[in-house]
C-alpha positions as CSV (number, residue, x, y, z in Angstrom):
1,M,15.5,-8.0,22.3
2,D,12.2,-9.8,21.5
3,F,10.6,-8.3,18.4
4,L,7.2,-8.0,20.1
5,T,8.4,-6.1,23.1
6,F,8.3,-2.3,23.2
7,P,11.6,-1.0,21.8
8,D,14.0,0.9,24.1
9,F,13.5,4.5,22.9
10,A,16.2,5.7,25.2
11,H,18.6,4.3,22.6
12,Q,19.5,6.9,20.1
13,D,19.1,4.6,17.1
14,K,15.6,3.6,17.9
15,R,14.7,7.2,18.6
16,G,16.0,8.1,15.1
17,H,14.0,5.4,13.5
18,A,10.8,6.6,15.3
19,I,11.4,10.2,14.2
20,A,12.0,9.1,10.6
21,G,8.8,7.0,10.7
22,A,6.9,9.9,12.2
23,T,8.2,12.3,9.5
24,I,7.2,9.9,6.7
25,G,3.8,9.2,8.3
26,L,3.2,12.9,8.7
27,A,4.1,13.7,5.1
28,S,2.2,10.8,3.6
29,A,-0.9,11.6,5.7
30,L,-0.9,15.2,4.6
31,V,-0.4,14.2,0.9
32,V,-3.3,11.7,1.2
33,E,-5.5,14.3,2.7
34,W,-4.6,16.9,0.0
35,V,-5.2,14.4,-2.8
36,D,-8.5,13.3,-1.4
37,R,-9.7,16.9,-1.1
38,E,-8.4,18.1,-4.5
39,A,-9.6,15.1,-6.4
40,D,-12.8,14.8,-4.4
41,L,-12.3,11.1,-3.9
42,G,-14.4,10.8,-0.8
43,L,-12.1,8.4,1.0
44,K,-13.2,7.2,4.4
45,P,-10.8,7.9,7.4
46,W,-9.7,4.3,7.6
47,Q,-8.8,4.3,3.9
48,K,-6.7,7.4,4.4
49,R,-4.9,5.8,7.3
50,V,-4.1,2.6,5.3
51,I,-2.9,4.6,2.2
52,A,-0.8,6.9,4.4
53,F,0.7,3.9,6.3
54,I,2.0,2.2,3.1
55,P,5.1,4.5,2.7
56,V,5.9,4.1,6.4
57,V,6.0,0.3,6.2
58,A,7.8,0.4,2.8
59,A,10.5,2.7,4.3
60,A,11.0,0.5,7.4
61,I,11.4,-2.7,5.3
62,A,13.6,-1.0,2.7
63,K,15.9,0.4,5.4
64,E,16.3,-3.0,7.1
65,A,16.8,-4.7,3.8
66,Y,19.6,-2.2,3.0
67,D,21.1,-2.9,6.4
68,A,21.0,-6.7,5.8
69,F,22.9,-6.3,2.5
70,H,25.5,-4.0,4.1
71,P,26.5,-5.9,7.3
72,D,30.0,-4.3,7.3
73,R,28.5,-0.9,8.2
74,H,24.9,-1.6,9.4
75,C,23.1,-4.0,11.6
76,C,19.7,-5.3,10.6
77,E,17.4,-5.3,13.6
78,P,13.6,-6.0,13.5
79,A,13.3,-3.5,16.4
80,D,14.4,-0.7,14.1
81,A,11.6,-1.5,11.7
82,Y,9.2,-1.7,14.6
83,A,10.3,1.7,15.9
84,T,9.9,3.2,12.4
85,V,6.4,1.8,12.0
86,L,5.4,2.9,15.5
87,G,6.5,6.4,14.9
88,G,4.6,6.5,11.6
89,A,1.5,5.1,13.1
90,I,1.5,7.7,15.9
91,S,1.9,10.6,13.5
92,I,-0.8,9.3,11.1
93,E,-3.2,8.9,14.0
94,I,-2.5,12.5,15.1
95,I,-3.3,13.8,11.7
96,A,-6.4,11.5,11.5
97,L,-7.9,13.3,14.4
98,R,-8.9,16.0,12.0
99,W,-10.5,13.6,9.5
């Protein structure tokens, strides 16, 4: 599968990665919003998006790095990281609608 093509979400593995990314994105977006409000940081919406997106990308890279170092039980696929990041981006944008 070409890395830049849309991943096949019918595949259970990609769906799991997208759900994990969405969960991480949701949690990080809510934490960023809470910290911004409690500390009165005055972050702009684009800044909140970027900050919330960092854990999603980190988790996607870390998971694929783990897979690469354990080839006996896992397969490192760029499409998995893409699905994780896409799921996170969608959930962050949904939360950002309230910002």
